[in-house]
C-alpha positions as CSV (number, residue, x, y, z in Angstrom):
1,M,-4.6,-27.9,-32.8
2,L,-2.4,-24.8,-32.9
3,T,-4.9,-23.1,-35.1
4,L,-7.6,-23.3,-32.5
5,P,-8.6,-20.0,-30.8
6,G,-6.5,-19.4,-27.7
7,C,-3.5,-21.6,-28.7
8,A,-1.6,-18.6,-30.1
9,Q,-1.9,-17.0,-26.7
10,L,-0.8,-20.1,-25.0
11,F,2.3,-20.6,-27.1
12,G,2.8,-17.2,-28.7
13,R,4.0,-14.0,-27.1
14,F,1.5,-12.2,-24.9
15,E,1.9,-8.5,-24.8
16,R,0.1,-6.5,-22.1
17,P,-1.7,-3.4,-23.5
18,E,0.1,-0.2,-22.7
19,T,-2.8,2.2,-22.9
20,C,-5.8,2.3,-20.8
21,K,-9.1,3.1,-22.4
22,S,-12.0,3.8,-20.0
23,S,-15.0,1.6,-20.4
24,G,-17.2,4.5,-19.2
25,V,-19.2,2.3,-16.8
26,A,-20.6,3.4,-13.5
27,P,-18.0,3.4,-10.6
28,S,-19.9,0.6,-8.8
29,V,-19.7,-1.6,-12.0
30,A,-16.0,-0.7,-12.6
31,L,-15.2,-1.9,-9.0
32,K,-17.1,-5.2,-9.5
33,D,-13.9,-7.3,-9.8
34,A,-11.8,-5.1,-7.5
35,P,-9.7,-6.8,-4.8
36,V,-11.0,-6.7,-1.3
37,W,-8.5,-4.0,-0.3
38,V,-9.8,-1.4,-2.9
39,P,-12.1,1.1,-1.3
40,G,-15.7,0.6,-2.6
41,S,-15.0,-3.0,-3.7
42,P,-18.1,-5.2,-3.4
43,M,-15.7,-7.9,-2.1
44,R,-15.7,-6.0,1.2
45,E,-19.4,-6.4,1.8
46,G,-19.9,-8.1,5.1
47,K,-16.3,-7.7,6.1
48,P,-15.2,-5.8,9.2
49,E,-14.5,-2.2,8.5
50,N,-12.2,-1.7,11.5
51,G,-9.2,-3.4,9.9
52,I,-6.2,-1.0,9.4
53,C,-6.5,0.0,5.7
54,G,-10.2,-1.0,5.7
55,D,-9.2,-3.9,3.4
56,G,-11.8,-6.3,4.6
57,S,-9.7,-8.1,7.1
58,V,-8.4,-7.0,10.5
59,H,-4.7,-6.5,10.1
60,V,-3.3,-6.7,13.6
61,D,0.3,-6.9,12.8
62,H,0.9,-4.2,10.2
63,L,0.0,-0.8,8.9
64,C,-1.1,-0.4,5.3
65,V,-2.4,2.4,3.1
66,V,-4.2,2.4,-0.3
67,A,-3.6,5.1,-2.8
68,D,-5.4,5.8,-6.1
69,V,-4.7,7.8,-9.2
70,A,-7.6,8.6,-11.6
71,D,-7.6,8.9,-15.4
72,V,-4.6,6.7,-16.1
73,S,-3.7,6.7,-19.8
74,S,-0.4,4.7,-19.7
75,I,-0.8,1.5,-17.6
76,T,2.9,1.3,-16.8
77,Q,3.2,5.0,-15.8
78,G,-0.1,4.7,-13.8
79,E,1.2,1.8,-11.8
80,R,4.5,3.5,-11.2
81,T,2.7,6.7,-10.1
82,V,0.2,5.0,-7.8
83,R,3.0,2.8,-6.2
84,Q,5.0,6.0,-5.4
85,K,1.9,7.7,-4.0
86,S,1.1,4.7,-1.8
87,L,4.7,4.6,-0.4
88,R,4.6,8.4,0.1
89,L,1.3,8.1,2.1
90,L,2.8,5.2,4.1
91,G,5.8,7.4,5.0
92,E,3.6,10.3,6.0
93,E,1.5,8.0,8.2
94,L,4.6,6.5,9.8
95,S,5.9,10.0,10.5
96,V,2.7,11.1,12.2
97,R,2.4,7.9,14.3
98,M,6.1,7.9,15.3
99,G,5.9,11.6,16.1
100,R,3.1,10.8,18.6
101,V,5.2,8.1,20.3
102,L,8.4,10.0,20.3
103,S,7.1,13.4,21.3
104,G,9.9,15.2,23.1
105,S,12.4,12.3,22.5
106,A,13.3,13.2,18.9
107,T,13.1,16.3,16.8
108,P,10.4,16.4,14.1
109,E,13.2,16.4,11.4
110,R,14.7,13.3,12.9
111,V,11.3,11.6,13.0
112,T,10.6,12.5,9.4
113,A,14.1,11.3,8.3
114,F,13.7,8.1,10.1
115,S,10.2,7.4,8.8
116,K,11.5,7.9,5.2
117,E,14.4,5.5,6.0
118,L,11.9,3.0,7.4
119,R,9.6,3.4,4.4
120,D,12.5,2.9,2.0
121,A,13.8,-0.1,3.9
122,I,10.6,-2.0,4.6
123,G,7.8,-0.3,2.7
124,D,6.4,-2.7,0.2
125,V,3.8,-2.2,-2.5
126,T,2.1,-5.6,-2.3
127,D,-0.5,-5.2,-5.0
128,T,-1.8,-2.9,-7.7
129,W,-5.0,-3.0,-9.6
130,I,-6.4,-0.8,-12.5
131,S,-10.2,-0.4,-12.8
132,P,-12.0,-0.6,-16.2
133,N,-12.4,3.2,-15.8
134,C,-8.6,3.7,-15.7
135,T,-8.2,4.4,-12.0
136,A,-5.0,2.8,-10.6
137,Y,-4.9,1.5,-7.0
138,A,-1.9,0.3,-4.9
139,I,-1.6,-1.1,-1.4
140,A,1.6,-0.5,0.6
141,E,2.3,-2.3,3.8
142,V,4.7,-2.5,6.8
143,E,4.8,-5.6,9.0
144,L,5.6,-5.4,12.7
145,T,8.6,-7.8,12.5
146,D,10.2,-5.7,9.8
147,F,9.5,-2.5,11.7
148,E,11.2,-3.9,14.8
149,L,14.2,-5.0,12.8
150,V,14.8,-1.6,11.3
151,V,14.1,0.2,14.6
152,R,16.9,-1.8,16.2
153,G,19.4,-0.3,13.7
154,P,22.0,2.3,14.6
155,T,20.0,5.4,13.4
156,L,18.0,6.1,16.5
157,S,19.0,7.0,20.0
158,S,18.6,4.3,22.7
159,E,15.7,6.3,24.2
160,A,13.9,6.7,20.9
161,R,14.5,3.0,20.0
162,A,13.1,1.9,23.4
163,L,10.0,4.1,23.0
164,L,9.2,2.8,19.5
165,L,9.7,-0.8,20.4
166,E,7.6,-0.4,23.6
167,D,4.8,1.3,21.7
168,A,5.1,-0.4,18.3
169,N,1.3,-1.0,18.4
170,K,0.7,2.7,18.2
171,V,2.8,2.9,15.0
172,I,2.2,-0.3,13.1
173,G,-0.8,-2.0,14.7
174,L,-1.9,-4.1,17.6
175,P,0.3,-7.1,18.4
C-alpha cells in the first residue's frame, strides 16, 4: 500500500517549492483559481463591487487593502514582500482617513505616527496567494473592534480619541 502513488506524500515529508516558475498563461487564466479578494478573480463575478477592498463581499466593519508584487522568483521572499506592502498600504490609508477625521485636532506627524502604531498593533495580513504567473497578492485588514481598542489607549489626546471613536465609520467602515 505504501508504494501506491500519493502515499509517499501522505506519510513522507512534503516540501513546498521555493522558486516560482511562471506558467506563461494569460492573466485571466492565471486568475482562474484566485480567491474572491484578488482583483480580477472570476470568483468576484456577480458579487457587489461596493465592498471595501472590492473583495466580493460588503465589509461593513473593517478596512482592508490588497497589494500585489509581480515577477516573484522566490516564493518565501515574494510572500514576505507582498505582506509588507499590504501593511504599508493599510497604514497609508489609515493615515489619510484619520487625517480627515482629526483635521485640526492633531498634527499630521502625530496622525502618521498613530496610524503606524495602529497598523503595527492591529494590522493583520489574513491571506496571501501566488498566481501561476508568479504574482503574489496579500490582503491586510483592520476590524472595527480592534480599532476601537487601540484608540482607547494612552497615545492620543482625549479630543482626538473622542473624534476617532465618534467617526470610526469614516476610518474603518460603516458600523
